[in-house]
Backbone bond lengths (Angstrom), bond angles and torsions (degrees), N, CA, C in turn:
res aa  C-N    CA-C-N  psi(-1)  N-CA   C-N-CA  omega(-1)  CA-C   N-CA-C  phi
1 M - - - 1.443 - - 1.524 108.28 -
2 Y 1.295 118.00 144.82 1.454 121.87 -176.89 1.514 111.47 -122.51
3 Y 1.318 115.05 160.00 1.454 121.24 -179.95 1.519 110.69 -62.33
4 D 1.309 115.42 130.50 1.453 122.27 176.34 1.518 106.36 -121.47
5 P 1.336 119.09 110.43 1.460 120.44 -175.67 1.530 112.73 -61.58
6 D 1.336 117.45 -18.45 1.459 119.68 177.52 1.527 112.42 -85.10
7 K 1.321 117.19 -13.63 1.464 122.05 179.95 1.524 109.45 -134.94
8 P 1.318 117.98 65.47 1.469 119.05 -177.08 1.523 111.56 -68.57
9 N 1.315 115.56 151.44 1.458 122.56 178.39 1.531 109.08 -91.44
10 V 1.315 116.73 38.16 1.449 122.78 -176.87 1.513 108.34 -119.57
11 S 1.320 116.10 142.39 1.455 121.20 -177.38 1.526 111.74 -66.95
12 T 1.316 114.72 142.63 1.465 119.60 172.05 1.524 109.64 -93.16
13 S 1.320 117.15 -7.58 1.461 121.95 178.01 1.527 109.60 -77.76
14 T 1.317 116.69 144.72 1.464 119.88 176.58 1.523 111.56 -83.94
15 F 1.327 117.91 -10.87 1.460 120.90 178.64 1.525 109.92 -66.94
16 T 1.344 116.32 131.02 1.466 120.27 177.31 1.530 110.91 -110.68
17 W 1.343 117.82 -57.91 1.462 120.42 -179.24 1.519 110.22 -161.91
18 S 1.324 115.83 160.93 1.468 121.27 169.81 1.527 108.44 -158.57
19 Y 1.335 114.39 155.97 1.458 118.49 173.58 1.516 108.40 -67.33
20 C 1.312 115.89 152.32 1.456 121.85 -175.56 1.529 108.30 -124.39
21 D 1.312 116.56 127.18 1.460 120.26 177.08 1.522 109.67 -87.17
22 I 1.317 115.37 125.12 1.455 121.86 178.81 1.524 107.70 -121.85
23 Q 1.332 115.78 123.22 1.459 120.16 178.50 1.521 109.43 -61.68
24 G 1.333 116.74 131.97 1.462 121.29 -178.73 1.515 113.20 78.42
25 W 1.345 117.00 22.82 1.452 120.88 -174.36 1.534 113.65 -56.10
26 G 1.331 118.56 -39.57 1.466 120.63 -178.58 1.522 112.25 -56.44
27 D 1.330 116.74 -45.80 1.462 121.08 179.33 1.532 111.50 -70.37
28 I 1.326 116.43 -39.50 1.466 120.39 177.40 1.527 110.00 -63.40
29 R 1.317 116.93 -39.53 1.473 121.95 178.39 1.522 110.65 -59.73
30 R 1.343 116.54 -40.61 1.462 120.43 178.23 1.539 110.71 -65.53
31 E 1.344 116.73 -38.86 1.472 119.87 174.99 1.530 110.45 -59.13
32 L 1.319 115.43 -46.92 1.466 120.53 -177.97 1.524 111.80 -61.45
33 S 1.331 116.91 -38.83 1.469 119.79 -177.16 1.522 112.00 -65.34
34 K 1.336 118.03 -21.79 1.464 121.73 178.43 1.529 112.24 -90.92
35 L 1.306 116.79 -8.99 1.459 121.94 -174.97 1.531 112.62 -59.64
36 V 1.313 116.54 -35.12 1.468 121.66 -177.76 1.531 110.69 -59.88
37 D 1.330 117.40 -28.99 1.459 121.41 -179.23 1.531 113.19 -83.92
38 H 1.345 117.16 -13.84 1.461 120.30 -172.50 1.528 115.35 -110.72
39 V 1.313 117.49 -29.34 1.458 119.86 -174.24 1.520 109.59 -97.91
40 V 1.322 115.93 117.80 1.459 121.53 176.97 1.518 107.26 -86.29
41 R 1.329 116.68 126.30 1.463 121.62 -176.59 1.521 108.70 -141.72
42 P 1.310 116.26 159.64 1.470 118.80 178.29 1.530 110.71 -64.22
43 P 1.335 117.18 157.64 1.463 120.29 -177.93 1.534 113.40 -79.38
44 S 1.312 117.38 27.52 1.465 119.59 179.94 1.529 109.35 -93.32
45 P 1.336 117.63 159.31 1.465 120.36 -178.52 1.528 113.62 -68.31
46 F 1.332 117.41 -20.95 1.459 120.16 -176.53 1.519 108.35 -138.29
47 W 1.325 116.06 128.00 1.453 120.87 179.86 1.509 108.87 -141.05
48 R 1.323 116.50 119.98 1.455 121.84 -177.41 1.521 110.11 -115.13
49 T 1.338 115.58 139.05 1.453 119.80 177.52 1.519 110.46 -143.56
50 D 1.326 115.66 150.79 1.457 120.32 172.64 1.527 109.74 -106.19
51 R 1.318 116.58 10.16 1.468 121.62 177.42 1.531 109.16 -89.26
52 M 1.328 115.42 88.87 1.461 120.93 -176.55 1.525 112.47 -63.31
53 E 1.348 117.18 -22.94 1.466 120.11 -178.82 1.534 111.67 -64.87
54 I 1.313 117.72 -15.37 1.466 120.73 175.53 1.529 110.00 -70.00
55 Y 1.323 117.11 -38.05 1.462 121.85 -175.12 1.531 113.71 -99.69
56 Q 1.316 116.63 -38.98 1.463 121.24 -170.07 1.536 114.48 -53.12
57 P 1.339 120.82 -43.60 1.477 119.27 -179.41 1.523 113.49 -62.90
58 H 1.322 117.15 -25.10 1.461 120.96 -176.99 1.529 112.73 -93.75
59 L 1.327 116.75 -8.82 1.465 121.52 -176.86 1.530 111.46 -131.12
60 P 1.335 118.14 54.74 1.463 119.26 -177.27 1.529 113.31 -62.96
61 L 1.318 118.17 -34.20 1.463 119.82 179.84 1.528 111.50 -70.15
62 L 1.340 116.44 -40.17 1.468 119.82 177.12 1.525 109.44 -63.75
63 W 1.336 117.61 -44.46 1.469 120.26 178.62 1.521 110.80 -63.99
64 G 1.319 117.07 -34.38 1.466 120.21 175.86 1.523 111.11 -62.39
65 W 1.334 116.20 -40.97 1.470 119.60 177.16 1.526 110.25 -65.61
66 F 1.343 117.79 -43.88 1.467 120.41 176.59 1.527 110.25 -53.92
67 D 1.341 116.47 -48.53 1.468 120.71 -179.82 1.527 111.35 -62.06
68 C 1.316 116.24 -43.48 1.476 121.68 -177.12 1.530 111.96 -61.02
69 V 1.333 117.02 -38.32 1.470 120.04 -177.03 1.530 112.66 -100.26
70 G 1.336 117.61 3.71 1.463 121.12 174.83 1.518 115.47 79.22
71 L 1.338 117.53 31.25 1.462 120.84 177.99 1.532 109.99 -100.21
72 E 1.323 115.89 134.83 1.458 120.89 177.71 1.527 109.08 -115.99
73 P 1.344 117.32 105.41 1.466 119.80 179.74 1.525 111.52 -61.03
74 L 1.315 115.66 135.93 1.458 122.40 179.31 1.532 110.22 -98.87
75 H 1.326 116.10 -49.03 1.453 121.05 172.74 1.522 110.26 -156.72
76 I 1.323 113.35 162.01 1.463 121.05 -178.04 1.521 108.08 -126.07
77 A 1.309 115.66 136.57 1.461 121.33 175.35 1.528 108.35 -112.67
78 W 1.314 115.75 132.31 1.470 121.91 173.04 1.519 105.86 -91.89
79 V 1.318 117.12 123.47 1.463 121.52 -178.60 1.527 108.10 -114.73
80 H 1.330 115.36 113.27 1.459 122.81 -177.62 1.529 107.79 -115.45
81 S 1.322 116.30 114.14 1.470 121.06 -179.35 1.524 108.99 -105.34
82 L 1.303 115.31 122.70 1.462 121.02 -178.23 1.526 111.62 -69.14
83 P 1.327 117.47 154.30 1.463 120.61 177.47 1.528 110.99 -57.36
84 G 1.319 116.25 139.77 1.461 121.20 177.10 1.517 114.07 66.80
85 S 1.321 117.85 25.33 1.465 119.94 -175.62 1.526 112.97 -108.24
86 R 1.310 114.35 156.97 1.464 122.99 173.24 1.523 105.73 -132.25
87 G 1.339 116.19 114.38 1.455 120.50 -178.60 1.519 111.99 -69.35
88 S 1.318 115.58 160.19 1.463 120.95 176.56 1.525 109.91 -66.91
89 V 1.324 116.27 145.29 1.464 121.20 175.91 1.523 106.92 -75.76
90 H 1.333 116.31 123.80 1.459 120.85 -175.02 1.533 111.38 -154.62
91 T 1.315 116.09 168.24 1.461 122.47 166.05 1.515 106.53 -114.26
92 D 1.333 116.60 161.73 1.454 120.53 179.92 1.521 110.67 -94.19
93 L 1.321 115.50 149.91 1.457 122.38 179.73 1.519 112.08 -77.59
94 G 1.301 115.83 169.28 1.456 121.59 172.96 1.515 112.39 99.33
95 P 1.320 115.71 169.66 1.460 120.60 -175.66 1.527 113.99 -78.96
96 H 1.314 117.71 -15.33 1.466 120.06 -175.36 1.515 111.79 -83.33
97 E 1.341 115.05 151.53 1.470 120.60 179.04 1.517 113.32 -108.27
98 L 1.323 117.36 -22.79 1.458 119.92 -172.74 1.519 112.69 -112.98
99 A 1.325 114.89 147.94 1.466 122.09 173.26 1.518 107.98 -139.52
100 L 1.314 115.57 145.03 1.454 121.88 173.32 1.519 106.75 -94.94
101 Q 1.331 116.67 117.10 1.462 122.75 -179.22 1.527 107.84 -95.83
102 L 1.335 116.46 128.60 1.460 121.78 -177.93 1.528 109.88 -127.58
103 P 1.332 117.50 128.61 1.461 119.67 179.09 1.524 111.04 -72.48
104 V 1.327 116.42 138.59 1.461 121.33 175.98 1.529 109.09 -110.47
105 K 1.346 116.63 -53.07 1.465 119.04 -176.54 1.529 110.60 -156.79
106 D 1.330 115.90 135.82 1.467 124.30 170.91 1.524 114.19 55.81
107 C 1.325 115.65 48.74 1.468 120.75 178.23 1.523 112.69 -91.65
108 V 1.326 117.22 -8.47 1.462 121.44 178.43 1.528 109.09 -65.69
109 D 1.303 116.95 145.37 1.471 123.42 178.71 1.527 113.15 67.29
110 T 1.322 117.52 19.15 1.464 122.32 173.61 1.523 107.11 -125.93
111 Y 1.313 117.20 164.77 1.463 119.18 178.58 1.518 111.02 -154.65
112 T 1.314 114.55 162.15 1.457 121.66 171.81 1.516 106.89 -108.25
113 A 1.310 116.59 121.83 1.469 121.89 177.25 1.526 107.84 -92.29
114 I 1.323 115.94 138.78 1.466 122.46 178.29 1.521 106.94 -116.20
115 Y 1.328 115.19 138.06 1.459 120.24 -171.32 1.528 112.14 -124.16
116 R 1.306 113.29 162.96 1.461 123.11 169.67 1.524 105.58 -110.82
117 S 1.319 115.23 134.36 1.469 119.50 -179.98 1.526 109.55 -76.19
118 I 1.328 115.57 127.62 1.474 119.89 174.61 1.531 109.81 -117.61
119 G 1.322 115.18 9.50 1.460 122.17 177.55 1.510 108.84 -156.34
120 K 1.299 116.55 176.50 1.458 120.31 -179.77 1.527 110.31 -78.88
121 P 1.344 116.23 145.06 1.462 118.03 173.40 1.522 110.06 -69.89
122 W 1.322 115.22 168.81 1.452 118.89 173.85 1.517 108.20 -57.34
123 L 1.305 116.62 156.89 1.457 119.93 -179.62 1.525 112.64 -73.39
124 K 1.302 117.21 -24.96 1.449 120.18 -176.07 1.522 111.46 -80.83
125 M 1.297 116.19 135.83 1.455 122.15 175.21 1.518 107.43 -119.47
126 T 1.316 117.48 133.78 1.456 120.52 -177.81 1.519 110.43 -125.86
127 V 1.315 115.55 162.95 1.455 121.99 176.07 1.520 106.38 -102.39
128 P 1.319 122.24 138.49 1.444 126.85 12.31 1.527 114.22 -94.34
129 T 1.309 118.01 -2.41 1.459 118.63 179.53 1.517 109.75 -95.73
130 G 1.321 116.64 172.35 1.455 121.28 -176.31 1.507 112.34 -97.67
131 Y 1.307 116.52 -120.25 1.452 121.70 -177.04 1.520 111.36 -81.97
132 Y 1.343 114.83 152.56 1.464 121.58 177.25 1.518 109.61 -118.26
133 W 1.336 115.47 148.81 1.461 121.71 178.06 1.522 110.10 -122.37
134 Q 1.313 116.44 148.91 1.458 122.41 168.04 1.534 106.95 -76.95
135 A 1.319 116.77 153.26 1.468 121.12 -177.88 1.522 112.74 -57.20
136 E 1.333 117.43 -34.30 1.472 119.80 -178.12 1.536 112.70 -76.49
137 D 1.325 117.57 -7.17 1.462 121.13 -178.79 1.525 113.62 -102.45
138 V 1.342 116.50 10.94 1.466 121.17 177.61 1.522 110.26 -137.61
139 E 1.329 113.43 159.95 1.468 120.78 177.28 1.526 106.91 -133.14
140 E 1.334 117.84 126.84 1.462 120.83 -179.06 1.518 110.18 -65.98
141 I 1.340 116.28 131.31 1.464 121.35 179.59 1.522 112.45 -117.36
142 A 1.329 117.05 -17.91 1.464 120.14 -179.06 1.522 108.61 -164.43
143 R 1.313 115.06 166.80 1.466 120.38 172.60 1.515 108.11 -155.97
144 Y 1.321 115.29 153.12 1.462 119.70 174.61 1.519 109.28 -136.95
145 T 1.324 114.28 154.05 1.450 121.75 176.88 1.517 107.55 -111.02
146 L 1.288 116.45 124.97 1.460 122.84 -179.56 1.519 107.48 -93.40
147 Q 1.329 115.92 75.30 1.462 119.04 -176.31 1.515 111.02 -90.77
148 D 1.305 116.73 -73.61 1.461 118.75 -174.63 1.520 111.87 -135.65
149 K 1.311 116.24 25.42 1.456 119.83 179.50 1.521 108.50 -144.84
150 P 1.337 116.77 140.11 1.466 118.76 178.91 1.523 111.82 -68.93
151 I 1.315 114.74 155.48 1.464 122.89 -178.56 1.523 108.30 -126.60
152 I 1.323 117.32 136.26 1.461 120.85 167.43 1.522 104.78 -99.66
153 F 1.321 116.43 131.58 1.452 121.19 -163.95 1.526 110.34 -138.90
154 N 1.332 116.84 138.91 1.462 122.16 177.93 1.531 108.34 -88.01
155 I 1.327 116.09 105.14 1.465 122.89 -174.62 1.521 113.62 -76.62
156 K 1.325 116.74 -3.24 1.471 120.51 179.30 1.531 111.78 -92.89
157 H 1.333 117.37 -2.88 1.461 119.98 169.82 1.528 106.94 -87.38
158 P 1.322 118.05 138.50 1.470 118.76 175.76 1.531 109.95 -54.99
159 H 1.322 116.31 136.36 1.462 120.37 -176.60 1.521 110.53 -154.23
160 S 1.325 115.46 164.75 1.465 121.44 173.82 1.519 109.03 -155.93
161 V 1.329 115.78 149.57 1.464 121.48 176.40 1.519 107.79 -92.21
162 V 1.323 115.55 132.48 1.467 121.87 179.63 1.527 107.85 -117.80
163 N 1.317 115.82 124.19 1.458 121.19 -178.61 1.530 110.00 -125.92
164 P 1.351 117.37 86.82 1.461 119.63 178.26 1.535 112.64 -78.76
165 S 1.333 117.45 -4.44 1.466 120.82 -176.21 1.531 111.60 -77.07
166 K 1.325 114.98 177.58 1.464 121.15 178.13 1.523 111.75 -99.79
167 L 1.343 115.70 13.14 1.459 121.53 -177.44 1.529 110.76 -112.90
168 H 1.316 115.49 160.08 1.465 121.65 176.44 1.524 108.64 -86.56
169 R 1.333 117.65 108.50 1.471 121.97 179.26 1.520 108.48 -76.79
170 Q 1.343 116.29 128.73 1.456 120.68 179.43 1.517 110.06 -131.98
171 A 1.317 115.17 131.97 1.461 121.93 -178.05 1.520 108.62 -148.27
172 I 1.332 115.73 164.95 1.455 119.16 171.30 1.523 108.56 -120.41
173 S 1.313 114.18 150.48 1.460 122.75 -179.57 1.527 106.99 -124.55
174 V 1.325 116.24 118.64 1.465 121.14 -174.69 1.521 109.69 -105.89
175 R 1.342 116.06 127.97 1.465 122.28 172.30 1.520 107.50 -104.58
176 F 1.317 115.98 148.20 1.463 121.08 -177.20 1.521 110.99 -117.68
177 R 1.334 115.39 158.55 1.470 120.06 178.15 1.517 111.33 -55.34
178 V 1.326 115.64 -39.89 1.465 121.86 177.56 1.520 107.20 -124.17
179 D 1.335 116.78 128.75 1.463 119.93 178.96 1.534 110.99 -57.76
180 P 1.345 118.08 126.22 1.460 121.34 -178.63 1.537 112.70 -85.67
181 W 1.334 115.79 70.38 1.470 120.38 -178.78 1.515 111.97 -59.20
182 W 1.326 117.60 -26.26 1.458 120.54 179.69 1.528 111.68 -63.16
183 L 1.334 118.63 -22.68 1.464 120.99 177.22 1.528 112.51 -73.68
184 T 1.335 117.45 -12.96 1.465 120.65 -178.27 1.521 112.11 -83.71
185 R 1.315 117.67 -8.96 1.470 120.92 -176.42 1.508 112.41 -85.12
């Protein structure tokens, strides 16, 4: 698939990100911190699956919260950022705009930069991410740190994970059947 300037893969919404309050977050956070020991995944920086049975047994409290508030997870992406790395500026593929970002391990001293496009993305589009931009074709407009609180995030804004630390940053990104815009308020 190639870039079509009449159909950009960029959000028209001005919403970029916000912290998300989750009832029972302290206990859910403890579940997440153990996830690295339970979920076997490929050694790649990004791994997406729609097989919820991989995660659900290890995150019963998180799934309980999903059920309580009426959220149905569609797929989960494991995002592993290597020490001293800066991810490519990109948007995510698919029809959804929102993702719930949850810290798993060593997210302190790292951040996700969000950009505004001031040029065209590269012509190449790849799976599982969408369009890519050169650094000179974007301007940073916001950033968030995924330390100890979940984030609801608009994945259609160009973004990249920056990890200047000496640790392996690990997080999960949850997409839902229906975008939970109510979490942005």
